[in-house]
GUBA-123776 format. One record per residue: residue number from 1; x, y, z of N, C-alpha, C, O, CB in turn. Coordinates in pm, 1 decimal, padded with zeros to 6 digits. Each point is the difference from the previous one (the first is absolute). Glycine has a CB too. Layout:
<pts>
   k     n.xx     n.yy     n.zz    ca.xx    ca.yy    ca.zz     c.xx     c.yy     c.zz     o.xx     o.yy     o.zz    cb.xx    cb.yy    cb.zz
 NUM        X        Y        Z        X        Y        Z        X        Y        Z        X        Y        Z        X        Y        Z
...
</pts>
This chain:
<pts>
   k     n.xx     n.yy     n.zz    ca.xx    ca.yy    ca.zz     c.xx     c.yy     c.zz     o.xx     o.yy     o.zz    cb.xx    cb.yy    cb.zz
   1 -02209.8 -00780.2  01752.9  00065.8  00129.4  00009.5  00100.6 -00007.4  00115.4 -00030.6 -00049.2  00108.6 -00174.6  00172.8 -00202.3
   2  00322.1 -00074.9  00067.5  00103.5 -00002.3  00102.8 -00013.0  00120.8  00091.9 -00063.9  00099.9 -00033.0  00216.4 -00224.1 -00122.9
   3 -00090.3  00111.4  00270.8 -00006.9  00106.1  00100.2  00060.5  00130.6 -00052.6 -00050.6  00108.3  00029.3  00062.0 -00282.4  00151.3
   4  00096.2  00163.6 -00257.4  00064.9  00120.0 -00053.8 -00093.2  00073.5 -00096.6 -00008.4  00122.8  00002.6  00233.4 -00233.5  00022.8
   5 -00294.5  00035.4 -00110.2 -00094.6  00060.9 -00093.7 -00113.8  00068.0  00075.3 -00041.7  00110.5 -00034.9  00099.3 -00284.3 -00137.1
   6 -00107.0  00106.9  00275.2 -00108.1  00056.4  00079.9  00044.6  00128.5  00069.6 -00077.0  00095.5  00010.4 -00016.1 -00326.0  00023.3
   7  00217.1  00232.3  00013.6  00048.5  00121.2  00067.1  00009.6  00116.9 -00097.1 -00028.0  00113.7  00038.1  00155.1 -00256.3  00123.3
   8 -00087.9  00117.1 -00287.3  00005.1  00106.9 -00099.8 -00140.5  00050.2 -00033.2 -00020.3  00120.1 -00017.5  00231.1 -00219.5 -00077.2
   9 -00307.2  00008.6  00086.1 -00138.2  00039.3 -00028.3 -00055.6  00085.2  00114.3 -00065.8  00101.4 -00023.4  00032.7 -00311.5 -00112.7
  10  00060.2  00168.3  00258.6 -00047.5  00075.6  00116.0  00066.7  00137.5  00008.0 -00066.3  00099.5  00029.4  00026.0 -00315.8  00091.5
  11  00169.4  00221.9 -00146.6  00071.7  00127.9  00001.5 -00056.1  00094.7 -00105.0 -00017.8  00118.9  00026.7  00224.1 -00235.5  00054.5
  12 -00234.1  00065.2 -00199.3 -00056.2  00082.0 -00106.6 -00139.8  00050.5  00038.5 -00033.7  00115.8 -00024.4  00167.4 -00246.5 -00145.7
  13 -00213.7  00043.2  00230.0 -00135.9  00039.4  00040.9  00004.7  00107.8  00108.1 -00078.2  00095.0 -00003.5 -00005.3 -00325.4 -00053.2
  14  00173.5  00216.0  00150.8  00012.4  00100.1  00106.4  00046.3  00133.2 -00058.3 -00051.6  00105.5  00037.1  00103.9 -00286.8  00130.4
  15  00044.3  00176.7 -00258.0  00050.4  00123.0 -00063.0 -00109.4  00071.5 -00077.3 -00017.0  00121.2  00012.8  00243.5 -00224.3 -00028.8
  16 -00301.0  00027.6 -00064.5 -00107.5  00061.1 -00078.7 -00110.2  00056.1  00089.2 -00050.4  00109.4 -00025.2  00101.5 -00267.7 -00161.1
  17 -00088.5  00084.7  00289.8 -00103.4  00047.5  00091.8  00042.4  00126.8  00071.9 -00078.5  00093.6  00015.3  00002.3 -00328.0  00014.1
  18  00200.4  00236.3  00014.4  00052.6  00118.7  00067.3  00002.3  00118.8 -00094.5 -00040.8  00110.1  00037.1  00179.1 -00255.7  00112.0
  19 -00090.6  00123.8 -00271.6  00004.1  00108.1 -00098.7 -00138.9  00055.7 -00027.2 -00018.6  00121.6 -00006.1  00220.0 -00226.5 -00096.8
  20 -00299.4  00015.6  00086.3 -00136.6  00044.9 -00027.4 -00057.3  00080.5  00116.8 -00065.9  00102.0 -00020.4  00033.3 -00302.6 -00126.1
  21  00057.8  00154.3  00268.0 -00051.1  00071.5  00117.5  00065.2  00136.6  00013.8 -00068.0  00098.6  00028.5  00026.4 -00317.2  00084.8
  22  00172.3  00225.3 -00133.1  00070.6  00128.1  00011.4 -00039.9  00095.9 -00112.0 -00009.3  00120.9  00021.4  00201.0 -00239.3  00088.3
  23 -00215.1  00064.4 -00228.3 -00040.5  00085.9 -00111.3 -00143.7  00048.9  00020.0 -00030.9  00114.9 -00031.6  00187.7 -00239.4 -00122.8
  24 -00243.5  00039.8  00205.6 -00139.3  00039.4  00023.0 -00010.1  00110.9  00104.5 -00089.1  00084.6 -00007.7  00016.4 -00316.4 -00052.6
  25  00162.4  00231.7  00156.9 -00001.1  00103.5  00103.5  00088.2  00119.2 -00037.9  00017.1  00092.7  00079.1 -00059.0 -00270.5  00092.1
  26  00097.1  00174.8 -00290.8  00084.1  00107.0 -00054.5  00127.6  00022.6  00080.9  00051.6  00111.6  00005.9 -00258.0 -00005.5 -00093.0
  27  00256.3 -00211.7  00148.7  00126.8  00008.0  00071.1  00116.1 -00009.5 -00100.1  00102.1  00067.0  00015.1 -00208.3 -00169.9  00191.9
  28  00088.5  00019.1 -00308.5  00101.3 -00013.0 -00105.0 -00041.8  00080.7 -00122.3 -00116.7 -00003.1 -00039.2  00180.1 -00226.5  00123.5
  29  00029.7  00300.9 -00144.2 -00032.7  00075.3 -00121.3 -00012.2 -00093.5 -00120.4  00053.6 -00110.8 -00000.2  00065.6  00311.9  00093.7
  30 -00190.8 -00153.9 -00195.6 -00012.8 -00078.4 -00122.9  00129.8  00000.6 -00080.5  00030.4 -00095.6 -00071.4 -00274.9  00149.2  00066.3
  31  00320.9  00055.5  00017.7  00124.7  00012.6 -00074.8  00114.9  00036.4  00093.5 -00020.1  00054.5  00108.5 -00108.8  00014.7 -00313.1
  32  00248.3 -00100.9  00159.6  00122.4  00039.0  00069.8  00083.0  00085.0 -00093.9 -00004.2 -00018.5 -00121.6  00001.8 -00191.0  00264.0
  33  00078.0  00302.9 -00086.1  00093.6  00072.9 -00084.1  00114.3 -00094.2 -00034.6  00021.1 -00101.4  00066.5 -00083.2  00325.0  00038.9
  34  00133.8 -00189.3 -00208.0  00114.3 -00081.2 -00041.2  00102.4 -00005.6  00112.8  00062.2 -00103.8  00022.3 -00100.3  00166.0 -00264.3
  35  00055.8  00048.2  00312.6  00094.6  00004.4  00112.7 -00044.5 -00093.3  00112.7  00083.3 -00066.9  00061.2 -00025.2  00304.4 -00120.4
  36 -00188.0 -00242.4  00087.0 -00050.2 -00091.6  00102.1  00022.4 -00145.4 -00041.3  00037.7 -00083.8  00081.9 -00209.2  00254.7 -00014.7
  37  00147.8 -00199.5 -00194.7  00023.0 -00136.0 -00050.5  00146.9 -00038.6  00013.2  00031.8 -00113.4  00036.2 -00223.2  00140.5 -00196.5
  38  00281.2  00067.2  00131.0  00143.4 -00025.4  00017.8  00030.5 -00034.8  00145.2  00076.8 -00092.3  00027.1 -00024.4  00249.8 -00216.0
  39 -00111.7 -00085.0  00281.3  00025.9 -00023.3  00140.7 -00050.0 -00136.0  00048.1  00062.0 -00061.8  00086.5 -00075.2  00306.3 -00053.2
  40 -00097.4 -00290.7 -00088.5 -00058.7 -00126.8  00043.9  00066.1 -00119.5 -00068.7  00033.7 -00098.3  00066.0 -00250.1  00217.0 -00024.9
  41  00235.0 -00110.9 -00173.1  00043.8 -00116.5 -00077.1  00142.9  00008.9 -00051.9  00052.3 -00097.6 -00053.6 -00286.8  00068.7 -00009.5
  42  00297.6  00143.2  00078.2  00136.6  00017.0 -00048.2  00003.3  00059.4 -00139.8 -00078.8 -00037.3 -00086.9  00148.5 -00155.1  00228.0
  43  00021.4  00284.1 -00161.3  00010.3  00071.1 -00127.5  00024.4 -00094.8 -00116.8 -00063.2  00013.6 -00104.7  00150.3  00183.9  00228.0
  44  00003.7 -00293.0 -00106.5  00033.8 -00088.6 -00111.2 -00118.9 -00086.1 -00040.7 -00022.2 -00021.9 -00119.1  00259.4  00019.0  00196.9
  45 -00313.5 -00045.9  00018.5 -00117.7 -00081.4 -00033.2 -00105.3  00082.2 -00072.9 -00051.4 -00042.3 -00103.6  00096.3 -00101.1  00303.4
  46 -00077.3  00260.6 -00146.2 -00103.8  00083.9 -00061.2  00042.3  00041.2 -00140.9 -00080.7 -00005.8 -00092.8  00010.9  00090.3  00320.8
  47  00195.2 -00043.1 -00244.8  00046.9  00039.1 -00133.2 -00003.4 -00116.9 -00098.0 -00031.5  00018.1 -00117.7  00176.3  00154.7  00224.3
  48 -00112.4 -00292.3 -00058.3 -00002.5 -00118.4 -00087.3 -00143.0 -00032.9 -00040.5 -00025.3 -00033.2 -00115.8  00233.1 -00055.5  00226.8
  49 -00302.2  00097.4 -00016.4 -00139.9 -00027.9 -00031.7 -00055.7  00101.2 -00099.9 -00079.8 -00035.0 -00086.9  00051.2 -00065.8  00314.4
  50  00071.1  00226.1 -00214.4 -00043.3  00102.3 -00096.1  00059.6 -00029.7 -00137.6 -00070.0  00006.3 -00101.1  00052.3  00165.6  00286.6
  51  00145.7 -00203.9 -00189.0  00068.0 -00031.0 -00126.6 -00063.7 -00120.4 -00069.2 -00010.7 -00002.8 -00122.6  00223.6  00096.2  00216.5
  52 -00254.7 -00191.8 -00016.2 -00062.4 -00119.8 -00056.5 -00146.6  00022.0 -00034.9 -00063.5 -00088.2 -00057.8  00222.2 -00049.3  00189.9
  53 -00213.4  00253.9 -00097.9 -00138.9  00031.4 -00032.2 -00100.7 -00065.1  00093.4 -00117.9 -00010.6 -00033.7  00189.3  00034.2 -00199.7
  54 -00026.1 -00067.4  00350.6 -00090.9 -00063.4  00095.0 -00082.4  00102.5  00077.1 -00113.4 -00027.6  00038.9  00273.8 -00161.6 -00019.0
  55 -00103.5  00307.3  00002.2 -00072.4  00110.5  00063.4  00024.1  00126.3 -00082.7  00100.1  00011.8 -00070.6 -00078.5 -00117.7  00302.9
  56 -00114.7  00198.9 -00221.9  00006.9  00122.2 -00081.0 -00026.4  00122.6  00086.6 -00114.7  00025.7  00036.7  00039.7 -00154.2 -00239.9
  57  00179.6  00204.9  00236.7 -00022.7  00123.5  00074.8 -00066.3  00105.8 -00089.0  00034.5  00014.7 -00117.3  00165.0 -00066.8  00263.2
  58 -00293.9  00124.2 -00088.6 -00069.8  00104.7 -00074.5 -00006.4  00126.7  00084.0  00001.6 -00005.4  00123.0 -00137.5 -00167.2 -00247.1
  59  00128.8  00285.6  00056.6 -00018.4  00127.6  00069.1 -00148.1  00022.5  00021.2 -00081.1 -00027.2 -00088.5  00292.1  00122.3 -00012.7
  60 -00246.2 -00045.6  00218.1 -00138.3  00039.0  00025.7 -00017.8  00143.4 -00045.5  00095.4  00077.7  00001.1 -00114.6 -00237.2  00195.2
  61 -00100.2  00195.3 -00235.9 -00026.0  00133.6 -00051.4  00024.9  00107.4  00104.0  00050.0  00107.3 -00033.8 -00216.2 -00205.1 -00120.0
  62  00133.1  00072.2  00278.0  00014.1  00101.7  00104.1  00140.9  00007.8  00056.7  00031.0  00093.5  00073.9 -00268.9 -00128.7 -00019.3
  63  00323.0 -00059.9 -00087.1  00133.3 -00008.2  00058.6  00100.7  00078.9 -00081.8 -00022.2  00030.0 -00117.3 -00034.2 -00254.0  00210.5
  64  00166.5  00256.5 -00029.2  00107.7  00069.1 -00071.1  00072.7 -00099.6 -00089.5 -00054.8 -00042.7 -00101.7  00081.3  00209.5  00290.9
  65  00093.8 -00203.9 -00153.8  00075.9 -00092.0 -00085.1  00005.1 -00140.8  00058.1  00071.4 -00085.4 -00052.7  00064.9  00278.2 -00025.8
  66 -00210.1 -00218.6  00185.5  00001.8 -00131.9  00061.9 -00067.8 -00102.9 -00089.1 -00100.7  00027.3 -00065.3  00100.5  00079.8  00290.8
  67  00058.7 -00226.3 -00225.9 -00059.9 -00110.8 -00073.5 -00056.5 -00098.3  00101.3  00062.3 -00028.7  00102.3  00098.1  00057.7 -00297.9
  68 -00279.0 -00080.0  00165.7 -00069.9 -00089.9  00090.5 -00014.3 -00138.1 -00061.8 -00009.0 -00014.9 -00121.9 -00113.9  00209.3  00219.6
  69  00121.0 -00296.3 -00010.1 -00012.9 -00138.7 -00042.1 -00116.9 -00060.9  00075.7 -00015.0  00021.6  00120.2  00263.9 -00040.9 -00170.9
  70 -00331.1 -00056.5 -00019.7 -00112.5 -00068.4  00063.0  00054.1 -00097.0  00105.8  00079.4 -00088.8 -00031.1 -00220.0  00110.1 -00181.3
  71  00097.4 -00003.7  00335.7  00052.9 -00078.5  00111.5 -00029.5 -00148.2 -00014.6  00086.8 -00083.0  00027.4 -00114.2  00281.5  00117.6
  72 -00093.7 -00233.7 -00187.8 -00035.7 -00141.2 -00012.0  00080.9 -00069.7 -00108.7  00042.8 -00114.1  00018.0 -00272.4  00169.5  00061.6
  73  00250.9  00012.3 -00192.1  00082.1 -00058.8 -00106.4  00143.9 -00018.0  00046.4  00063.7 -00101.4 -00028.6 -00211.8  00207.2 -00144.1
  74  00197.9 -00006.8  00244.2  00137.3 -00006.7  00050.7  00015.7 -00116.0  00096.7  00098.5 -00073.5 -00006.9 -00075.1  00321.2 -00021.2
  75 -00118.9 -00264.8  00118.0  00006.9 -00110.2  00095.9 -00011.3 -00135.5 -00069.9  00065.9 -00096.1  00039.8 -00165.0  00245.7  00135.0
  76  00016.3 -00157.2 -00278.0 -00013.8 -00125.7 -00073.3  00130.5 -00037.6 -00070.1  00040.9 -00116.1  00000.9 -00285.1  00163.9 -00033.2
  77  00308.5  00051.0 -00028.0  00128.2 -00026.0 -00066.6  00105.0 -00040.0  00102.1  00080.2 -00089.9 -00025.2 -00138.1  00253.9 -00155.9
  78  00057.9 -00098.4  00295.6  00098.4 -00031.0  00103.3 -00019.0 -00140.7  00055.0  00097.5 -00067.4  00033.1 -00087.2  00309.6  00025.0
  79 -00135.9 -00287.2 -00048.2 -00026.8 -00134.6  00050.6  00032.7 -00108.4 -00102.2  00035.5 -00112.1  00036.5 -00213.2  00208.9  00107.2
  80  00165.7 -00063.3 -00270.4  00023.6 -00100.0 -00104.5  00147.8 -00035.8 -00006.8  00087.5  00081.6  00029.0 -00283.9  00005.8 -00158.9
  81  00220.3 -00207.4  00092.2  00139.1 -00042.9 -00015.5  00048.1  00042.4 -00138.1 -00047.2 -00052.3 -00101.0  00013.7 -00144.9  00258.7
  82  00125.2  00289.7 -00162.5  00053.3  00045.9 -00127.7  00151.8 -00010.4 -00000.4  00068.7  00079.2 -00064.5 -00264.5  00075.8  00036.5
  83  00246.5 -00252.1  00099.5  00144.1 -00019.8  00012.8  00067.3 -00022.8 -00134.8  00112.8  00045.2 -00019.7 -00151.8 -00139.6  00246.0
  84 -00025.7  00026.7 -00318.5  00061.7 -00031.8 -00128.6  00035.5  00124.5 -00080.7  00088.5 -00005.1 -00085.4 -00216.4 -00207.1  00085.4
  85  00060.6  00323.0  00025.9  00025.1  00119.3 -00080.1  00129.0  00071.1  00036.4  00046.1  00084.3 -00077.1 -00289.2 -00060.5  00054.9
  86  00303.2 -00054.0  00136.0  00123.7  00068.5  00033.0  00116.5 -00094.5  00024.7  00105.9  00043.6  00045.2 -00243.1  00136.4  00050.0
  87  00120.0 -00308.0 -00123.7  00111.3 -00093.2  00007.8  00082.7  00008.9 -00127.9 -00055.0  00023.8 -00107.5 -00078.2 -00177.1  00258.2
  88  00263.2  00134.6 -00140.3  00079.5 -00007.8 -00122.5 -00046.5 -00116.9 -00085.3 -00052.1 -00098.6  00052.0  00248.6  00201.5  00066.1
  89 -00177.8 -00092.0 -00247.8 -00048.1 -00102.6 -00093.6  00056.5 -00136.2  00035.7 -00070.6 -00100.3 -00011.1  00051.9  00272.7 -00169.1
  90  00141.8 -00178.5  00222.0  00061.5 -00127.8  00034.3 -00069.2 -00068.9  00117.7  00001.8 -00122.7  00009.8  00213.7  00212.2 -00095.4
  91 -00276.8 -00010.6  00175.2 -00065.0 -00055.5  00117.9 -00146.9 -00032.0 -00020.0 -00060.9 -00061.8  00087.3  00221.9  00188.0  00045.9
  92 -00220.9 -00085.8 -00246.3 -00143.2 -00023.4 -00023.2 -00026.8 -00142.3 -00036.5 -00115.1 -00037.2 -00022.9  00089.4  00269.9 -00049.2
</pts>
């Protein structure tokens, strides 16, 4: 195993451990509003992921017109390499 691969594995483990600890203590919410997702990941990325069906915003019963996105799914999509989906065909 190369050092670069090991660093990615360690980074992923630290991220997951941190997420689990923050979620267990209820510091991080289970869902984000669409507006919050735009602020964190950028409007174009979030809209593209929705268009591609990678994430699905839903309305909560108690909410007005706000749409919510599962935070863990959103983070997983953001971490995944999906560069091929927005490159021009000539560059793929």
